[in-house]
matplotlib code that plots the C-alpha trace (Angstrom):
import matplotlib.pyplot as plt

x = [38.2, 36.9, 33.4, 34.1, 32.2, 29.8, 29.4, 28.4, 26.0, 24.3, 23.5, 22.3, 19.6, 18.9, 17.7, 15.9, 14.1, 10.3, 10.0, 12.7, 11.1, 7.3, 8.7, 10.3, 7.2, 4.7, 7.0, 7.9, 11.2, 12.5, 11.2, 10.8, 7.5, 5.9, 7.3, 4.6, 1.9, 1.3, 1.5, -1.0, -2.9, -3.3, -3.0, -4.2, -1.6, -2.0, -5.8, -6.7, -5.9, -2.9, 0.2, 2.8, 6.9, 8.9, 13.1, 15.2, 12.7, 15.5, 14.8, 11.4, 9.4, 7.8, 6.9, 5.5, 2.9, 2.2, 1.5, -0.8, -2.7, -3.2, -3.9, -4.0, -5.5, -2.4, 0.8, 4.3, 7.5, 10.6, 14.4, 17.3, 20.7, 21.1, 19.8, 16.2, 14.6, 11.9, 8.0, 4.7, 3.4, 6.3, 8.5, 12.3, 14.7, 18.2, 20.5, 21.6, 18.8, 21.4, 22.3, 20.6, 20.4, 18.5, 16.0, 15.3, 14.8, 12.6, 10.6, 10.6, 8.9, 6.3, 5.5, 4.3, 1.6, 0.7, 1.8, -0.5, 2.2, 6.4, 7.7, 11.5, 13.2, 16.3, 19.5, 23.2, 25.6, 26.7, 30.0, 29.8, 30.9, 27.3, 28.3, 29.1, 25.7, 23.5, 23.9, 23.7, 20.2, 18.8, 20.0, 18.6, 15.3, 15.4, 16.0, 12.5, 10.7, 11.9, 11.0, 7.7, 7.0, 7.9, 5.5, 2.5, -0.8, -2.6, -3.6, -0.7, 1.5, 4.8, 6.3, 10.1, 12.6, 14.5, 16.8, 16.8, 19.3, 20.7, 18.7, 16.0, 13.7, 14.6, 13.3, 10.3, 9.5, 9.9, 7.4, 4.9, 5.0, 4.0, 1.7, -1.8, -0.5, 2.5, 2.7, 5.9, 5.6, 7.9, 6.7, 7.3, 9.4, 12.0, 14.8, 14.2, 17.9, 17.7, 16.9, 15.5, 11.8, 9.5, 7.4, 4.4, 3.1, -0.4, -2.6, 0.1, -0.6, 1.5, 4.0]
y = [-39.0, -42.6, -42.8, -44.1, -47.8, -45.4, -42.5, -45.6, -47.2, -44.0, -43.5, -46.7, -46.5, -43.0, -44.0, -47.0, -45.3, -45.5, -41.9, -40.8, -42.1, -40.8, -37.7, -37.5, -39.5, -36.3, -33.3, -32.7, -31.1, -33.7, -36.9, -34.6, -33.5, -36.7, -36.4, -33.1, -35.0, -37.3, -34.6, -32.4, -35.7, -36.4, -32.8, -30.9, -27.6, -26.2, -24.1, -22.2, -18.5, -19.0, -17.6, -19.8, -19.7, -22.1, -22.0, -24.3, -24.9, -25.8, -27.5, -26.0, -29.3, -28.4, -24.8, -26.5, -28.5, -25.1, -22.5, -25.7, -25.7, -22.3, -21.2, -17.6, -15.6, -17.6, -16.7, -18.8, -17.0, -19.5, -19.0, -21.4, -20.8, -22.0, -20.8, -21.8, -21.9, -20.0, -21.2, -20.3, -18.6, -18.8, -15.7, -16.5, -14.9, -16.1, -16.5, -17.6, -17.7, -17.7, -14.4, -11.1, -9.5, -12.2, -12.7, -9.1, -9.2, -11.9, -9.9, -7.2, -9.2, -10.0, -6.5, -7.2, -9.6, -12.6, -15.7, -18.9, -21.6, -22.0, -24.9, -25.8, -28.7, -26.8, -29.2, -28.7, -29.9, -32.9, -33.6, -37.1, -36.3, -36.3, -33.8, -31.5, -32.0, -32.4, -29.1, -27.4, -29.2, -28.0, -24.6, -24.1, -25.8, -23.2, -20.3, -21.9, -21.8, -18.0, -17.0, -18.7, -17.2, -13.7, -14.1, -16.8, -15.4, -16.6, -20.3, -20.7, -24.1, -24.7, -27.9, -28.5, -30.9, -32.2, -35.0, -37.3, -36.6, -34.1, -31.3, -32.2, -33.0, -29.3, -27.9, -30.0, -28.3, -25.0, -26.2, -27.2, -23.7, -21.9, -24.5, -26.0, -29.3, -30.6, -34.4, -35.9, -37.5, -39.4, -40.1, -42.7, -40.7, -40.6, -43.7, -45.4, -44.9, -41.5, -40.1, -37.0, -36.3, -33.6, -31.9, -30.2, -27.4, -26.5, -23.6, -21.4, -18.8, -15.9, -17.4]
z = [-37.1, -36.4, -34.2, -30.8, -30.2, -27.5, -30.2, -32.5, -30.1, -29.7, -33.0, -33.9, -30.9, -32.0, -35.0, -34.6, -32.2, -32.5, -31.3, -33.4, -36.6, -35.7, -35.3, -38.7, -40.4, -38.6, -39.4, -35.8, -35.1, -32.2, -30.6, -27.6, -28.8, -27.6, -24.2, -24.0, -25.9, -23.7, -20.7, -22.2, -22.8, -19.0, -17.8, -20.6, -20.6, -23.7, -24.2, -27.0, -27.0, -24.0, -23.9, -23.4, -22.6, -23.8, -22.2, -23.7, -26.7, -29.7, -32.1, -31.7, -31.2, -27.9, -29.8, -32.7, -30.6, -28.2, -31.4, -32.7, -29.6, -28.1, -31.9, -33.7, -30.3, -28.0, -27.9, -27.9, -27.1, -27.2, -25.8, -26.5, -26.2, -29.7, -32.7, -33.8, -37.6, -37.1, -36.5, -37.7, -34.6, -32.3, -31.5, -31.3, -28.5, -28.9, -25.9, -22.7, -20.0, -17.5, -18.3, -16.9, -20.1, -21.6, -19.0, -19.4, -23.0, -22.3, -20.1, -22.2, -25.3, -22.5, -21.9, -18.5, -19.7, -17.5, -18.4, -18.6, -18.8, -18.8, -20.6, -19.2, -20.9, -20.4, -20.0, -19.2, -21.5, -20.1, -18.8, -17.7, -14.2, -11.9, -9.5, -12.1, -14.2, -11.3, -9.6, -13.5, -14.1, -10.5, -11.2, -14.7, -12.9, -10.1, -12.8, -14.2, -11.4, -10.5, -13.7, -13.6, -10.3, -12.0, -14.8, -14.1, -13.6, -10.8, -11.5, -14.0, -14.9, -14.8, -16.3, -15.7, -16.8, -13.8, -13.1, -10.1, -7.4, -5.5, -5.7, -7.0, -3.3, -2.5, -5.7, -5.3, -2.1, -3.5, -5.9, -3.4, -1.7, -5.1, -6.6, -5.1, -7.1, -8.0, -10.4, -11.2, -14.5, -16.7, -20.2, -22.6, -24.6, -21.7, -21.9, -19.4, -18.4, -18.1, -14.6, -16.4, -15.2, -15.6, -12.3, -13.1, -10.8, -11.6, -10.1, -9.1, -5.9, -4.8, -1.9]

ax = plt.figure().add_subplot(projection="3d")
ax.plot(x, y, z, "-o")
ax.set_aspect("equal")
plt.show()
């Protein structure tokens, strides 16, 4: 089947992308690592011996960075609906985070231990219809926030991908109810035309 013009443009843009090239050169699983690296350089989220949960982890770039930073005394638990090749120092769970049974399995893996940092790069399958995609994206971000409220230690942090649009202001207000400080980040590796931003909640407190 012949490729459409739009898919051809996307492929050209993808392989010309400086972050794609750097990820390949450095052995990272995706260009998304540079989003986390830039945010971590500014905000110092990843600490030695920390417990980190990475939601929407596949293909594993963020988990790679997290495992390297928390070291052998830390713990990284990664979840995605897509299968993910094993990574040293990372416990991988495959399943749909929107399903209660998968959430229960993830909570069981944590064995009641508090989490220092929740990362979520989750995004819905994009239909191209903003009226459909935006609510789905906000729903995933809300699920990540609910999970963080159940698992973060007091003082813990949450980093979540959000698409600016309907529902994002309400989500921001929810963050402010739960965290001492809330910051919006737009890393250089986020494509300029994308509505993607990252909400960072610091110092979780019981609301």
